[in-house]
C-alpha positions in Angstrom: 2.2 -44.0 50.2 3.8 -40.6 50.6 4.3 -39.9 54.3 2.9 -36.4 53.9 -0.3 -37.8 52.4 -0.7 -40.7 54.7 -2.6 -38.8 57.5 -5.2 -37.8 55.0 -6.2 -41.4 54.3 -6.1 -43.0 57.8 -9.1 -45.3 57.9 -10.3 -44.3 61.4 -10.5 -40.5 61.0 -11.6 -40.6 57.3 -14.4 -43.1 58.1 -15.6 -40.9 61.0 -15.7 -37.8 58.6 -17.5 -39.8 56.0 -20.1 -41.1 58.5 -20.6 -37.6 59.8 -21.2 -36.2 56.3 -23.6 -39.0 55.3 -25.7 -38.2 58.5 -25.6 -34.5 57.7 -26.7 -35.1 54.1 -30.0 -36.8 55.3 -31.1 -33.5 56.9 -29.5 -31.2 54.3 -32.3 -29.2 52.6 -30.3 -28.9 49.4 -30.1 -32.7 49.1 -33.7 -33.2 49.9 -34.8 -30.7 47.2 -32.4 -32.1 44.7 -33.7 -35.7 45.3 -37.2 -34.5 44.5 -36.0 -32.5 41.4 -33.9 -35.5 40.2 -36.9 -37.9 40.4 -39.3 -35.4 38.8 -36.7 -34.6 36.1 -36.2 -38.3 35.3 -40.0 -38.9 35.0 -40.4 -35.7 32.9 -37.7 -36.8 30.6 -39.4 -40.1 30.1 -42.9 -38.6 29.6 -42.2 -35.6 27.5 -39.4 -36.8 25.3 -40.3 -38.5 22.0 -37.3 -40.8 21.6 -34.0 -41.9 23.3 -31.9 -39.0 22.0 -34.5 -36.5 23.2 -34.4 -38.1 26.7 -30.6 -37.7 26.7 -30.9 -34.0 25.7 -33.5 -33.4 28.4 -31.2 -34.9 31.0 -28.3 -32.9 29.7 -30.2 -29.6 30.4 -31.0 -30.8 33.9 -27.4 -31.7 34.5 -26.0 -28.5 33.1 -28.2 -26.2 35.2 -29.5 -28.1 38.2 -26.9 -30.7 39.0 -24.1 -28.2 38.8 -25.9 -25.6 41.0 -27.1 -28.1 43.7 -23.6 -29.6 43.8 -22.2 -26.2 44.5 -24.9 -25.4 47.1 -24.2 -28.8 48.9 -20.5 -28.0 49.0 -21.1 -24.6 50.5 -23.5 -25.9 53.0 -21.1 -28.7 54.1 -18.2 -26.3 54.5 -20.1 -23.7 56.4 -22.1 -26.2 58.5 -19.3 -26.8 60.9 -17.6 -23.3 60.9 -18.4 -22.7 64.6 -17.0 -26.1 65.4 -13.7 -25.7 63.6 -11.7 -24.7 66.8 -12.9 -27.9 68.4 -12.5 -30.1 65.3 -9.0 -28.9 64.7 -7.9 -30.0 68.2 -8.5 -33.6 67.2 -5.6 -35.7 65.9 -6.8 -35.6 62.3 -5.0 -33.9 59.4 -7.1 -30.8 58.3 -6.9 -32.0 54.7 -8.8 -35.1 55.7 -11.9 -33.0 56.4 -11.7 -31.7 52.8 -11.2 -35.2 51.3 -13.8 -36.7 53.5 -16.5 -34.1 52.7 -15.7 -34.4 49.0 -15.8 -38.2 48.9 -19.1 -38.3 50.9 -20.8 -35.6 48.9 -19.7 -37.2 45.6 -20.9 -40.6 46.7 -24.3 -39.2 47.7 -24.7 -37.4 44.4 -23.8 -40.6 42.6 -26.7 -42.3 44.3 -29.2 -39.4 43.9 -28.4 -39.1 40.2 -29.8 -42.6 39.7 -33.2 -41.1 40.4 -32.6 -38.9 37.3 -31.3 -41.6 35.0 -33.2 -44.8 35.9 -36.6 -43.7 34.4 -34.9 -42.9 31.1 -33.8 -46.6 30.7 -37.4 -47.4 29.6 -36.7 -45.5 26.3 -32.9 -45.3 26.1 -30.2 -47.9 26.2 -27.8 -48.2 29.1 -25.0 -47.9 26.6 -26.2 -44.4 25.7 -27.0 -43.2 29.3 -24.0 -44.7 31.1 -21.4 -42.2 29.6 -23.7 -39.3 30.3 -24.2 -40.5 33.9 -20.4 -40.7 34.5 -19.9 -37.2 32.9 -22.7 -35.8 35.0 -21.1 -37.2 38.2 -17.8 -35.7 37.2 -19.4 -32.3 36.7 -21.1 -32.6 40.1 -17.7 -33.4 41.6 -16.2 -30.2 40.1 -18.9 -28.0 41.7 -18.9 -29.8 45.0 -15.2 -28.9 45.2 -16.0 -25.3 44.1 -18.7 -25.1 46.8 -16.2 -26.3 49.4 -13.7 -23.7 48.4 -16.3 -20.9 48.6 -17.6 -22.2 52.0 -14.1 -22.4 53.5 -13.0 -19.0 52.3 -16.1 -17.1 53.1 -16.7 -15.6 56.6 -20.4 -16.6 56.7 -23.0 -18.6 54.8 -24.4 -15.6 52.9 -21.0 -14.5 51.6 -20.2 -18.1 50.7 -23.4 -18.4 48.6 -22.8 -15.1 46.9 -19.2 -16.1 46.0 -20.2 -19.6 44.9 -23.2 -18.7 42.8 -21.3 -15.9 41.2 -18.6 -18.3 40.1 -21.2 -20.7 38.8 -22.9 -17.9 36.8 -19.6 -16.8 35.4 -18.7 -20.3 34.2 -22.2 -20.9 32.9 -22.7 -17.6 31.0 -19.7 -15.3 31.5 -17.0 -17.3 29.8 -19.2 -17.8 26.7 -20.0 -14.0 26.6 -16.4 -13.1 26.9 -15.5 -15.5 24.1 -18.3 -14.2 21.9 -17.3 -10.6 22.2 -13.6 -11.5 21.8 -14.4 -13.4 18.6 -15.7 -10.1 17.1 -12.2 -8.4 17.3 -10.2 -8.7 14.1 -7.1 -9.7 16.1 -9.0 -12.6 17.8 -10.5 -13.7 14.5 -7.0 -14.5 13.3 -6.4 -16.8 16.3 -9.7 -18.6 16.8 -8.0 -21.4 18.8 -7.4 -18.9 21.6 -11.1 -18.5 22.4 -11.7 -22.2 21.7 -9.2 -23.0 24.4 -11.1 -20.7 26.8 -14.2 -22.8 26.2 -12.2 -26.1 26.5 -11.0 -25.2 30.0 -14.4 -24.3 31.2 -15.9 -27.5 32.8 -19.5 -26.5 31.9 -18.6 -25.8 28.3 -16.5 -28.9 28.0 -19.4 -31.0 29.5 -22.0 -29.4 27.2 -20.1 -29.7 24.0 -19.0 -33.3 24.7 -22.5 -34.4 25.6 -24.1 -32.7 22.6 -21.7 -34.4 20.2 -22.1 -37.7 21.9 -25.9 -37.4 21.6 -25.5 -36.4 18.0 -27.2 -33.1 18.6 -24.4 -31.3 16.7 -22.9 -32.8 13.4 -19.2 -33.6 13.9 -18.3 -31.6 10.7 -19.4 -28.4 12.5 -16.2 -28.5 14.6 -13.8 -28.9 11.7 -12.9 -25.2 11.5 -9.7 -25.0 13.6 -7.1 -27.7 14.4 -7.8 -27.3 18.1 -11.5 -27.6 17.8 -11.2 -30.6 15.6 -8.8 -32.3 18.2 -11.2 -31.4 21.0 -14.2 -33.1 19.4 -12.2 -36.2 18.5 -11.1 -36.5 22.1 -14.1 -34.9 23.8 -14.8 -37.6 26.3 -11.3 -38.0 27.5 -10.8 -34.2 27.6 -13.8 -33.6 29.8 -12.7 -36.4 32.2 -9.2 -34.8 32.4 -10.5 -31.3 32.8 -13.0 -32.3 35.5 -10.3 -34.2 37.4 -8.0 -31.3 37.1 -10.6 -28.8 38.4 -11.6 -31.0 41.2 -8.1 -31.7 42.3 -7.0 -28.0 42.1 -10.0 -26.8 44.0 -9.6 -29.4 46.7 -5.9 -28.4 47.0 -7.0 -24.8 47.5 -9.6 -25.8 50.1 -6.9 -27.8 52.0 -4.5 -24.9 52.0 -7.2 -22.6 53.3 -7.9 -25.0 56.2 -4.2 -25.4 57.0 -3.8 -21.6 57.3 -7.0 -21.1 59.3 -6.5 -19.6 62.7 -8.8 -19.4 65.6 
């Protein structure tokens, strides 16, 4: 292992951070509310959906709006929860980046467990082969917004500012990128290079998740994408692309959060 990365993965400090995060999650109001919503959402998907594909579409909407938002809020809460303790924590013989890795791993693991409350009821009407890929994709989406929440929480000066910054970023990715692409597509110049705004959608994790899931659930016919070479390639490799873009976003955001902590001064 690279000597520069070794302190980040020392078992003692990392285990202590993980244990601390798991304990904090039990009293975190965002996790408590999300657990209730996930269970209610899973039951509602089972009760109100007519068939297996409808259940998957219902869960997709919950993942797109609620899982991404609560992941972000959990990340912000985790980063801001110890702000007053940073001077003391940073005197410990633990690499600062280990706090970022520990928080991210703990929150992602907890979300992986909580998401079972959303998906398990759907197994009564849908096959595991259909729901398993959607579960993995939803967990990857949650990981992206956990990392985004950590960045907002570490950079902001207080919880209110962190929430404003984090939710603004979430809204921009949820609606803003699509609106920009929509208006850009009206310009004659942009109409000649449609792959440019297709690329903007591809690099947005929410759009990449939504498109991949809709095609996987057969809510959009595959021939609808055969308009540009890039869009056609995207759909043919939608699953692999979303996994790659989610890992890229998560890694980049965690790197930014780590740099922020390394430069933090009392």
